[in-house]
A tleap script that builds the chain and sets N, CA, C and O, in Angstrom:
source leaprc.protein.ff14SB
mol = sequence {
  NMET ALA HIE ALA ALA ASP ARG GLY GLY ASN
  ALA LEU VAL ASP TRP PRO ALA VAL ALA ASN
  ILE LYS SER GLN LYS LYS ARG ASN LEU GLN
  ASN GLU ARG ARG ARG VAL ARG ASN ARG SER
  VAL ARG SER ALA LEU LYS THR ALA VAL LYS
  LYS ALA ASP LEU ALA VAL GLU THR GLY GLU
  GLY GLU ALA THR SER LEU VAL ARG ASP ALA
  SER ARG SER LEU ASP LYS ALA ALA SER ARG
  GLY VAL ILE HIE LYS ARG THR ALA ALA ARG
  ARG LYS SER ARG LEU ALA ARG GLY LEU ALA
  ARG SER ALA SER GLN ALA SER GLY ALA GLU
  ALA GLY SER GLN ALA SER GLY CSER
}
set mol.1.N position { 33.728 127.752 168.629 }
set mol.1.CA position { 35.050 127.318 169.054 }
set mol.1.C position { 35.683 126.511 167.935 }
set mol.1.O position { 35.064 125.577 167.424 }
set mol.2.N position { 36.881 126.844 167.552 }
set mol.2.CA position { 37.578 126.136 166.482 }
set mol.2.C position { 38.150 124.833 167.024 }
set mol.2.O position { 38.873 124.808 168.020 }
set mol.3.N position { 37.806 123.768 166.344 }
set mol.3.CA position { 38.289 122.451 166.752 }
set mol.3.C position { 39.479 122.054 165.896 }
set mol.3.O position { 39.641 122.517 164.767 }
set mol.4.N position { 40.293 121.199 166.451 }
set mol.4.CA position { 41.475 120.733 165.733 }
set mol.4.C position { 41.078 119.953 164.489 }
set mol.4.O position { 41.762 120.005 163.467 }
set mol.5.N position { 39.958 119.222 164.583 }
set mol.5.CA position { 39.516 118.432 163.445 }
set mol.5.C position { 39.100 119.327 162.289 }
set mol.5.O position { 39.202 118.923 161.131 }
set mol.6.N position { 38.632 120.538 162.584 }
set mol.6.CA position { 38.258 121.473 161.531 }
set mol.6.C position { 39.470 121.923 160.740 }
set mol.6.O position { 39.358 122.264 159.562 }
set mol.7.N position { 40.617 121.926 161.377 }
set mol.7.CA position { 41.844 122.352 160.709 }
set mol.7.C position { 42.598 121.172 160.096 }
set mol.7.O position { 43.726 121.331 159.629 }
set mol.8.N position { 41.992 120.015 160.095 }
set mol.8.CA position { 42.606 118.865 159.464 }
set mol.8.C position { 43.463 118.031 160.399 }
set mol.8.O position { 44.046 117.040 159.960 }
set mol.9.N position { 43.562 118.397 161.674 }
set mol.9.CA position { 44.370 117.641 162.626 }
set mol.9.C position { 43.558 116.586 163.342 }
set mol.9.O position { 42.344 116.482 163.162 }
set mol.10.N position { 44.238 115.813 164.148 }
set mol.10.CA position { 43.563 114.810 164.965 }
set mol.10.C position { 43.114 115.475 166.253 }
set mol.10.O position { 43.916 116.091 166.955 }
set mol.11.N position { 41.837 115.351 166.559 }
set mol.11.CA position { 41.263 116.056 167.699 }
set mol.11.C position { 41.904 115.612 169.016 }
set mol.11.O position { 42.138 116.431 169.905 }
set mol.12.N position { 42.183 114.320 169.133 }
set mol.12.CA position { 42.727 113.825 170.407 }
set mol.12.C position { 44.145 114.313 170.656 }
set mol.12.O position { 44.506 114.631 171.789 }
set mol.13.N position { 44.936 114.371 169.617 }
set mol.13.CA position { 46.336 114.747 169.780 }
set mol.13.C position { 46.484 116.252 169.958 }
set mol.13.O position { 47.345 116.713 170.708 }
set mol.14.N position { 45.643 117.016 169.267 }
set mol.14.CA position { 45.781 118.462 169.269 }
set mol.14.C position { 45.113 119.156 170.450 }
set mol.14.O position { 45.271 120.365 170.621 }
set mol.15.N position { 44.369 118.411 171.266 }
set mol.15.CA position { 43.759 119.030 172.448 }
set mol.15.C position { 44.853 119.362 173.454 }
set mol.15.O position { 45.861 118.660 173.523 }
set mol.16.N position { 44.669 120.420 174.234 }
set mol.16.CA position { 45.691 120.793 175.219 }
set mol.16.C position { 45.919 119.695 176.262 }
set mol.16.O position { 47.054 119.453 176.673 }
set mol.17.N position { 44.844 119.036 176.687 }
set mol.17.CA position { 44.978 117.957 177.665 }
set mol.17.C position { 44.512 116.667 177.000 }
set mol.17.O position { 43.323 116.502 176.727 }
set mol.18.N position { 45.430 115.769 176.745 }
set mol.18.CA position { 45.098 114.511 176.089 }
set mol.18.C position { 44.741 113.484 177.144 }
set mol.18.O position { 45.448 113.315 178.137 }
set mol.19.N position { 43.624 112.796 176.911 }
set mol.19.CA position { 43.197 111.769 177.859 }
set mol.19.C position { 44.151 110.592 177.782 }
set mol.19.O position { 44.615 110.222 176.703 }
set mol.20.N position { 44.439 110.009 178.930 }
set mol.20.CA position { 45.282 108.806 178.926 }
set mol.20.C position { 44.524 107.604 179.466 }
set mol.20.O position { 45.114 106.553 179.717 }
set mol.21.N position { 43.222 107.756 179.644 }
set mol.21.CA position { 42.375 106.636 180.061 }
set mol.21.C position { 41.641 106.141 178.822 }
set mol.21.O position { 41.094 106.929 178.051 }
set mol.22.N position { 41.638 104.829 178.646 }
set mol.22.CA position { 41.102 104.245 177.422 }
set mol.22.C position { 39.640 104.631 177.183 }
set mol.22.O position { 39.260 104.966 176.061 }
set mol.23.N position { 38.835 104.585 178.223 }
set mol.23.CA position { 37.418 104.900 178.059 }
set mol.23.C position { 37.215 106.376 177.701 }
set mol.23.O position { 36.295 106.722 176.961 }
set mol.24.N position { 38.076 107.232 178.231 }
set mol.24.CA position { 37.955 108.653 177.902 }
set mol.24.C position { 38.409 108.930 176.475 }
set mol.24.O position { 37.856 109.804 175.807 }
set mol.25.N position { 39.411 108.193 176.002 }
set mol.25.CA position { 39.828 108.330 174.607 }
set mol.25.C position { 38.690 107.931 173.678 }
set mol.25.O position { 38.425 108.597 172.677 }
set mol.26.N position { 38.018 106.829 174.025 }
set mol.26.CA position { 36.882 106.371 173.233 }
set mol.26.C position { 35.761 107.402 173.263 }
set mol.26.O position { 35.159 107.696 172.231 }
set mol.27.N position { 35.484 107.942 174.420 }
set mol.27.CA position { 34.442 108.949 174.575 }
set mol.27.C position { 34.770 110.201 173.731 }
set mol.27.O position { 33.880 110.787 173.115 }
set mol.28.N position { 36.042 110.598 173.711 }
set mol.28.CA position { 36.441 111.756 172.909 }
set mol.28.C position { 36.211 111.505 171.418 }
set mol.28.O position { 35.758 112.390 170.692 }
set mol.29.N position { 36.526 110.291 170.973 }
set mol.29.CA position { 36.305 109.944 169.568 }
set mol.29.C position { 34.816 109.958 169.232 }
set mol.29.O position { 34.416 110.469 168.185 }
set mol.30.N position { 33.998 109.398 170.122 }
set mol.30.CA position { 32.553 109.381 169.904 }
set mol.30.C position { 31.995 110.802 169.845 }
set mol.30.O position { 31.175 111.128 168.987 }
set mol.31.N position { 32.457 111.637 170.775 }
set mol.31.CA position { 31.986 113.017 170.807 }
set mol.31.C position { 32.357 113.767 169.532 }
set mol.31.O position { 31.572 114.565 169.020 }
set mol.32.N position { 33.537 113.509 169.032 }
set mol.32.CA position { 33.985 114.177 167.807 }
set mol.32.C position { 33.131 113.744 166.615 }
set mol.32.O position { 32.726 114.574 165.801 }
set mol.33.N position { 32.861 112.443 166.520 }
set mol.33.CA position { 32.010 111.955 165.430 }
set mol.33.C position { 30.617 112.572 165.516 }
set mol.33.O position { 30.051 112.988 164.505 }
set mol.34.N position { 30.078 112.628 166.714 }
set mol.34.CA position { 28.742 113.208 166.901 }
set mol.34.C position { 28.733 114.695 166.572 }
set mol.34.O position { 27.781 115.197 165.974 }
set mol.35.N position { 29.788 115.396 166.960 }
set mol.35.CA position { 29.864 116.833 166.697 }
set mol.35.C position { 29.809 117.110 165.205 }
set mol.35.O position { 29.086 117.998 164.753 }
set mol.36.N position { 30.585 116.337 164.437 }
set mol.36.CA position { 30.627 116.533 162.992 }
set mol.36.C position { 29.275 116.189 162.377 }
set mol.36.O position { 28.790 116.910 161.505 }
set mol.37.N position { 28.664 115.098 162.821 }
set mol.37.CA position { 27.364 114.693 162.289 }
set mol.37.C position { 26.294 115.727 162.639 }
set mol.37.O position { 25.480 116.098 161.793 }
set mol.38.N position { 26.300 116.185 163.883 }
set mol.38.CA position { 25.308 117.166 164.308 }
set mol.38.C position { 25.447 118.468 163.534 }
set mol.38.O position { 24.452 119.122 163.223 }
set mol.39.N position { 26.678 118.839 163.228 }
set mol.39.CA position { 26.910 120.075 162.494 }
set mol.39.C position { 26.298 119.977 161.099 }
set mol.39.O position { 25.678 120.929 160.625 }
set mol.40.N position { 26.467 118.835 160.443 }
set mol.40.CA position { 25.907 118.691 159.099 }
set mol.40.C position { 24.387 118.632 159.145 }
set mol.40.O position { 23.720 119.184 158.270 }
set mol.41.N position { 23.832 117.970 160.155 }
set mol.41.CA position { 22.378 117.906 160.301 }
set mol.41.C position { 21.823 119.304 160.550 }
set mol.41.O position { 20.805 119.684 159.973 }
set mol.42.N position { 22.490 120.063 161.407 }
set mol.42.CA position { 22.035 121.418 161.734 }
set mol.42.C position { 22.097 122.318 160.491 }
set mol.42.O position { 21.223 123.160 160.281 }
set mol.43.N position { 23.127 122.131 159.682 }
set mol.43.CA position { 23.262 122.921 158.459 }
set mol.43.C position { 22.146 122.580 157.476 }
set mol.43.O position { 21.546 123.476 156.882 }
set mol.44.N position { 21.866 121.297 157.302 }
set mol.44.CA position { 20.790 120.878 156.398 }
set mol.44.C position { 19.444 121.382 156.904 }
set mol.44.O position { 18.565 121.730 156.115 }
set mol.45.N position { 19.294 121.416 158.205 }
set mol.45.CA position { 18.063 121.895 158.824 }
set mol.45.C position { 17.857 123.374 158.521 }
set mol.45.O position { 16.754 123.797 158.173 }
set mol.46.N position { 18.918 124.150 158.656 }
set mol.46.CA position { 18.835 125.580 158.359 }
set mol.46.C position { 18.426 125.795 156.899 }
set mol.46.O position { 17.607 126.663 156.597 }
set mol.47.N position { 19.002 124.998 156.003 }
set mol.47.CA position { 18.696 125.127 154.587 }
set mol.47.C position { 17.230 124.814 154.316 }
set mol.47.O position { 16.568 125.536 153.570 }
set mol.48.N position { 16.717 123.740 154.918 }
set mol.48.CA position { 15.319 123.344 154.707 }
set mol.48.C position { 14.368 124.418 155.214 }
set mol.48.O position { 13.389 124.753 154.547 }
set mol.49.N position { 14.655 124.955 156.392 }
set mol.49.CA position { 13.790 125.984 156.971 }
set mol.49.C position { 13.860 127.267 156.132 }
set mol.49.O position { 12.850 127.940 155.929 }
set mol.50.N position { 15.054 127.592 155.653 }
set mol.50.CA position { 15.215 128.800 154.842 }
set mol.50.C position { 14.436 128.680 153.529 }
set mol.50.O position { 13.794 129.636 153.095 }
set mol.51.N position { 14.496 127.500 152.900 }
set mol.51.CA position { 13.741 127.283 151.659 }
set mol.51.C position { 12.243 127.400 151.907 }
set mol.51.O position { 11.519 128.003 151.115 }
set mol.52.N position { 11.783 126.817 153.018 }
set mol.52.CA position { 10.359 126.875 153.345 }
set mol.52.C position { 9.929 128.312 153.615 }
set mol.52.O position { 8.872 128.739 153.151 }
set mol.53.N position { 10.736 129.060 154.358 }
set mol.53.CA position { 10.419 130.464 154.644 }
set mol.53.C position { 10.315 131.277 153.359 }
set mol.53.O position { 9.390 132.070 153.183 }
set mol.54.N position { 11.271 131.068 152.474 }
set mol.54.CA position { 11.288 131.802 151.213 }
set mol.54.C position { 10.059 131.459 150.370 }
set mol.54.O position { 9.453 132.342 149.763 }
set mol.55.N position { 9.697 130.181 150.334 }
set mol.55.CA position { 8.524 129.754 149.568 }
set mol.55.C position { 7.245 130.352 150.148 }
set mol.55.O position { 6.345 130.738 149.402 }
set mol.56.N position { 7.165 130.429 151.468 }
set mol.56.CA position { 5.993 131.006 152.113 }
set mol.56.C position { 5.909 132.495 151.820 }
set mol.56.O position { 4.828 133.012 151.538 }
set mol.57.N position { 7.042 133.192 151.882 }
set mol.57.CA position { 7.058 134.634 151.632 }
set mol.57.C position { 6.669 134.971 150.198 }
set mol.57.O position { 5.929 135.925 149.957 }
set mol.58.N position { 7.170 134.184 149.249 }
set mol.58.CA position { 6.885 134.467 147.843 }
set mol.58.C position { 5.544 133.898 147.411 }
set mol.58.O position { 5.049 134.232 146.335 }
set mol.59.N position { 4.949 133.039 148.239 }
set mol.59.CA position { 3.638 132.475 147.927 }
set mol.59.C position { 3.677 131.405 146.861 }
set mol.59.O position { 2.735 131.269 146.081 }
set mol.60.N position { 4.753 130.647 146.820 }
set mol.60.CA position { 4.871 129.575 145.832 }
set mol.60.C position { 3.851 128.476 146.116 }
set mol.60.O position { 3.410 128.303 147.253 }
set mol.61.N position { 3.486 127.743 145.082 }
set mol.61.CA position { 2.534 126.658 145.235 }
set mol.61.C position { 3.094 125.480 146.011 }
set mol.61.O position { 2.351 124.740 146.656 }
set mol.62.N position { 4.409 125.308 145.947 }
set mol.62.CA position { 5.034 124.167 146.633 }
set mol.62.C position { 5.412 124.496 148.084 }
set mol.62.O position { 6.114 123.719 148.732 }
set mol.63.N position { 4.955 125.630 148.587 }
set mol.63.CA position { 5.298 126.040 149.950 }
set mol.63.C position { 4.827 125.010 150.972 }
set mol.63.O position { 5.519 124.744 151.955 }
set mol.64.N position { 3.649 124.433 150.739 }
set mol.64.CA position { 3.107 123.460 151.684 }
set mol.64.C position { 4.023 122.253 151.812 }
set mol.64.O position { 4.296 121.792 152.921 }
set mol.65.N position { 4.498 121.741 150.680 }
set mol.65.CA position { 5.376 120.559 150.738 }
set mol.65.C position { 6.726 120.910 151.354 }
set mol.65.O position { 7.314 120.093 152.063 }
set mol.66.N position { 7.225 122.125 151.088 }
set mol.66.CA position { 8.505 122.529 151.677 }
set mol.66.C position { 8.382 122.701 153.192 }
set mol.66.O position { 9.295 122.347 153.939 }
set mol.67.N position { 7.252 123.244 153.637 }
set mol.67.CA position { 7.025 123.383 155.079 }
set mol.67.C position { 6.899 122.008 155.714 }
set mol.67.O position { 7.399 121.789 156.817 }
set mol.68.N position { 6.238 121.079 155.033 }
set mol.68.CA position { 6.097 119.723 155.558 }
set mol.68.C position { 7.464 119.058 155.671 }
set mol.68.O position { 7.753 118.400 156.671 }
set mol.69.N position { 8.309 119.227 154.651 }
set mol.69.CA position { 9.654 118.647 154.689 }
set mol.69.C position { 10.496 119.257 155.810 }
set mol.69.O position { 11.226 118.551 156.505 }
set mol.70.N position { 10.387 120.574 155.977 }
set mol.70.CA position { 11.142 121.240 157.042 }
set mol.70.C position { 10.667 120.769 158.408 }
set mol.70.O position { 11.477 120.574 159.314 }
set mol.71.N position { 9.353 120.585 158.562 }
set mol.71.CA position { 8.812 120.097 159.837 }
set mol.71.C position { 9.317 118.689 160.131 }
set mol.71.O position { 9.654 118.360 161.268 }
set mol.72.N position { 9.362 117.872 159.096 }
set mol.72.CA position { 9.855 116.510 159.268 }
set mol.72.C position { 11.328 116.529 159.680 }
set mol.72.O position { 11.744 115.769 160.554 }
set mol.73.N position { 12.105 117.396 159.049 }
set mol.73.CA position { 13.527 117.510 159.388 }
set mol.73.C position { 13.707 117.996 160.816 }
set mol.73.O position { 14.582 117.511 161.533 }
set mol.74.N position { 12.881 118.953 161.233 }
set mol.74.CA position { 12.957 119.450 162.608 }
set mol.74.C position { 12.638 118.345 163.606 }
set mol.74.O position { 13.302 118.219 164.635 }
set mol.75.N position { 11.612 117.540 163.299 }
set mol.75.CA position { 11.253 116.433 164.192 }
set mol.75.C position { 12.377 115.416 164.298 }
set mol.75.O position { 12.684 114.928 165.385 }
set mol.76.N position { 12.991 115.099 163.162 }
set mol.76.CA position { 14.088 114.134 163.177 }
set mol.76.C position { 15.268 114.652 163.988 }
set mol.76.O position { 15.864 113.918 164.776 }
set mol.77.N position { 15.599 115.928 163.788 }
set mol.77.CA position { 16.718 116.508 164.528 }
set mol.77.C position { 16.424 116.522 166.024 }
set mol.77.O position { 17.321 116.293 166.834 }
set mol.78.N position { 15.189 116.787 166.389 }
set mol.78.CA position { 14.824 116.806 167.807 }
set mol.78.C position { 14.874 115.400 168.396 }
set mol.78.O position { 15.322 115.219 169.529 }
set mol.79.N position { 14.421 114.410 167.644 }
set mol.79.CA position { 14.419 113.046 168.177 }
set mol.79.C position { 15.840 112.507 168.324 }
set mol.79.O position { 16.096 111.652 169.172 }
set mol.80.N position { 16.761 113.005 167.502 }
set mol.80.CA position { 18.153 112.560 167.600 }
set mol.80.C position { 18.958 113.393 168.583 }
set mol.80.O position { 20.123 113.095 168.847 }
set mol.81.N position { 18.339 114.437 169.124 }
set mol.81.CA position { 19.028 115.241 170.125 }
set mol.81.C position { 19.910 116.331 169.553 }
set mol.81.O position { 20.724 116.904 170.276 }
set mol.82.N position { 19.765 116.632 168.263 }
set mol.82.CA position { 20.572 117.683 167.656 }
set mol.82.C position { 20.081 119.042 168.134 }
set mol.82.O position { 20.875 119.932 168.439 }
set mol.83.N position { 18.753 119.190 168.195 }
set mol.83.CA position { 18.158 120.394 168.762 }
set mol.83.C position { 17.146 119.972 169.824 }
set mol.83.O position { 16.717 118.818 169.849 }
set mol.84.N position { 16.770 120.884 170.683 }
set mol.84.CA position { 15.821 120.579 171.752 }
set mol.84.C position { 14.424 120.438 171.168 }
set mol.84.O position { 14.097 121.084 170.172 }
set mol.85.N position { 13.601 119.600 171.781 }
set mol.85.CA position { 12.272 119.346 171.222 }
set mol.85.C position { 11.394 120.592 171.252 }
set mol.85.O position { 10.547 120.770 170.377 }
set mol.86.N position { 11.584 121.450 172.242 }
set mol.86.CA position { 10.785 122.680 172.281 }
set mol.86.C position { 11.229 123.667 171.208 }
set mol.86.O position { 10.418 124.423 170.675 }
set mol.87.N position { 12.513 123.653 170.899 }
set mol.87.CA position { 13.012 124.487 169.808 }
set mol.87.C position { 12.391 124.029 168.494 }
set mol.87.O position { 11.971 124.850 167.678 }
set mol.88.N position { 12.335 122.723 168.297 }
set mol.88.CA position { 11.730 122.178 167.077 }
set mol.88.C position { 10.255 122.553 167.017 }
set mol.88.O position { 9.758 122.952 165.964 }
set mol.89.N position { 9.555 122.429 168.139 }
set mol.89.CA position { 8.126 122.756 168.164 }
set mol.89.C position { 7.900 124.232 167.857 }
set mol.89.O position { 6.979 124.580 167.119 }
set mol.90.N position { 8.733 125.093 168.417 }
set mol.90.CA position { 8.591 126.532 168.192 }
set mol.90.C position { 8.828 126.880 166.723 }
set mol.90.O position { 8.087 127.666 166.134 }
set mol.91.N position { 9.858 126.292 166.146 }
set mol.91.CA position { 10.180 126.600 164.749 }
set mol.91.C position { 9.118 126.038 163.802 }
set mol.91.O position { 8.795 126.668 162.794 }
set mol.92.N position { 8.574 124.862 164.116 }
set mol.92.CA position { 7.496 124.292 163.312 }
set mol.92.C position { 6.251 125.168 163.397 }
set mol.92.O position { 5.556 125.378 162.403 }
set mol.93.N position { 5.981 125.671 164.588 }
set mol.93.CA position { 4.825 126.535 164.781 }
set mol.93.C position { 4.960 127.810 163.961 }
set mol.93.O position { 3.994 128.256 163.343 }
set mol.94.N position { 6.133 128.388 163.953 }
set mol.94.CA position { 6.361 129.609 163.179 }
set mol.94.C position { 6.188 129.351 161.683 }
set mol.94.O position { 5.617 130.169 160.962 }
set mol.95.N position { 6.695 128.194 161.225 }
set mol.95.CA position { 6.527 127.861 159.810 }
set mol.95.C position { 5.043 127.701 159.461 }
set mol.95.O position { 4.575 128.217 158.447 }
set mol.96.N position { 4.315 126.981 160.314 }
set mol.96.CA position { 2.892 126.743 160.061 }
set mol.96.C position { 2.101 128.043 160.094 }
set mol.96.O position { 1.200 128.251 159.281 }
set mol.97.N position { 2.442 128.923 161.043 }
set mol.97.CA position { 1.760 130.214 161.124 }
set mol.97.C position { 1.999 131.044 159.876 }
set mol.97.O position { 1.081 131.673 159.350 }
set mol.98.N position { 3.241 131.041 159.405 }
set mol.98.CA position { 3.567 131.784 158.190 }
set mol.98.C position { 2.835 131.229 156.981 }
set mol.98.O position { 2.366 131.982 156.128 }
set mol.99.N position { 2.739 129.905 156.912 }
set mol.99.CA position { 2.034 129.267 155.798 }
set mol.99.C position { 0.553 129.615 155.842 }
set mol.99.O position { -0.042 129.926 154.810 }
set mol.100.N position { -0.048 129.565 157.027 }
set mol.100.CA position { -1.466 129.888 157.174 }
set mol.100.C position { -1.706 131.358 156.830 }
set mol.100.O position { -2.698 131.695 156.184 }
set mol.101.N position { -0.806 132.219 157.259 }
set mol.101.CA position { -0.940 133.649 156.985 }
set mol.101.C position { -0.875 133.912 155.476 }
set mol.101.O position { -1.672 134.686 154.944 }
set mol.102.N position { 0.067 133.272 154.796 }
set mol.102.CA position { 0.195 133.492 153.352 }
set mol.102.C position { -0.998 132.889 152.610 }
set mol.102.O position { -1.436 133.432 151.596 }
set mol.103.N position { -1.525 131.765 153.112 }
set mol.103.CA position { -2.687 131.156 152.472 }
set mol.103.C position { -3.917 132.048 152.628 }
set mol.103.O position { -4.713 132.191 151.700 }
set mol.104.N position { -4.064 132.645 153.811 }
set mol.104.CA position { -5.221 133.518 154.025 }
set mol.104.C position { -5.098 134.794 153.200 }
set mol.104.O position { -6.095 135.308 152.695 }
set mol.105.N position { -3.878 135.304 153.064 }
set mol.105.CA position { -3.680 136.499 152.242 }
set mol.105.C position { -3.956 136.181 150.774 }
set mol.105.O position { -4.536 136.995 150.055 }
set mol.106.N position { -3.542 135.004 150.337 }
set mol.106.CA position { -3.758 134.620 148.947 }
set mol.106.C position { -5.254 134.445 148.672 }
set mol.106.O position { -5.748 134.873 147.628 }
set mol.107.N position { -5.975 133.819 149.605 }
set mol.107.CA position { -7.413 133.636 149.395 }
set mol.107.C position { -8.135 134.973 149.500 }
set mol.107.O position { -9.132 135.191 148.811 }
set mol.108.N position { -7.650 135.863 150.346 }
set mol.108.CA position { -8.232 137.199 150.449 }
set mol.108.C position { -8.018 137.997 149.181 }
set mol.108.O position { -8.910 138.721 148.737 }
set mol.109.N position { -6.844 137.868 148.601 }
set mol.109.CA position { -6.534 138.569 147.353 }
set mol.109.C position { -7.390 138.034 146.219 }
set mol.109.O position { -7.858 138.803 145.378 }
set mol.110.N position { -7.603 136.702 146.186 }
set mol.110.CA position { -8.434 136.116 145.145 }
set mol.110.C position { -9.872 136.575 145.279 }
set mol.110.O position { -10.531 136.880 144.285 }
set mol.111.N position { -10.362 136.624 146.524 }
set mol.111.CA position { -11.734 137.057 146.752 }
set mol.111.C position { -11.902 138.523 146.342 }
set mol.111.O position { -12.925 138.901 145.772 }
set mol.112.N position { -10.900 139.333 146.636 }
set mol.112.CA position { -10.938 140.741 146.257 }
set mol.112.C position { -10.929 140.941 144.763 }
set mol.112.O position { -11.624 141.819 144.252 }
set mol.113.N position { -10.152 140.141 144.048 }
set mol.113.CA position { -10.086 140.279 142.602 }
set mol.113.C position { -11.349 139.769 141.941 }
set mol.113.O position { -11.756 140.292 140.903 }
set mol.114.N position { -11.982 138.750 142.526 }
set mol.114.CA position { -13.239 138.251 141.985 }
set mol.114.C position { -14.359 139.262 142.198 }
set mol.114.O position { -15.205 139.442 141.323 }
set mol.115.N position { -14.371 139.919 143.343 }
set mol.115.CA position { -15.410 140.891 143.645 }
set mol.115.C position { -15.292 142.105 142.732 }
set mol.115.O position { -16.305 142.643 142.286 }
set mol.116.N position { -14.089 142.532 142.456 }
set mol.116.CA position { -13.910 143.718 141.615 }
set mol.116.C position { -14.073 143.382 140.132 }
set mol.116.O position { -14.395 144.254 139.324 }
set mol.117.N position { -13.848 142.118 139.781 }
set mol.117.CA position { -13.933 141.714 138.384 }
set mol.117.C position { -15.352 141.458 137.942 }
set mol.117.O position { -15.607 141.471 136.738 }
set mol.118.N position { -16.307 141.221 138.851 }
set mol.118.CA position { -17.664 140.905 138.417 }
set mol.118.C position { -18.505 142.096 138.178 }
set mol.118.O position { -19.672 141.964 137.808 }
savepdb mol mol.pdb
quit
């Protein structure tokens, strides 16, 4: 949904129904601030998870630290209410599974190359 604040306008003035109760005006301002903050957190979260996924797929050495950072970001977002805690747990589980899978494939490949090389 396109918000008025996204287009550079004032969210309270550009809404079809403007609140005329002081507490509701305050609530609208708070909600707008939270929406913008949550959007940036969610975007950063997507970036962290994408970097970790890419590192796991390519088998980079720093994949473990990237997965750890992404897990930490997911936990923070869940604790702040940006995403649901079960969503965070599911995404962390998928990252960990992918990391374990790539680690086992890498160790299997090393064992195979050692066996054929001797």
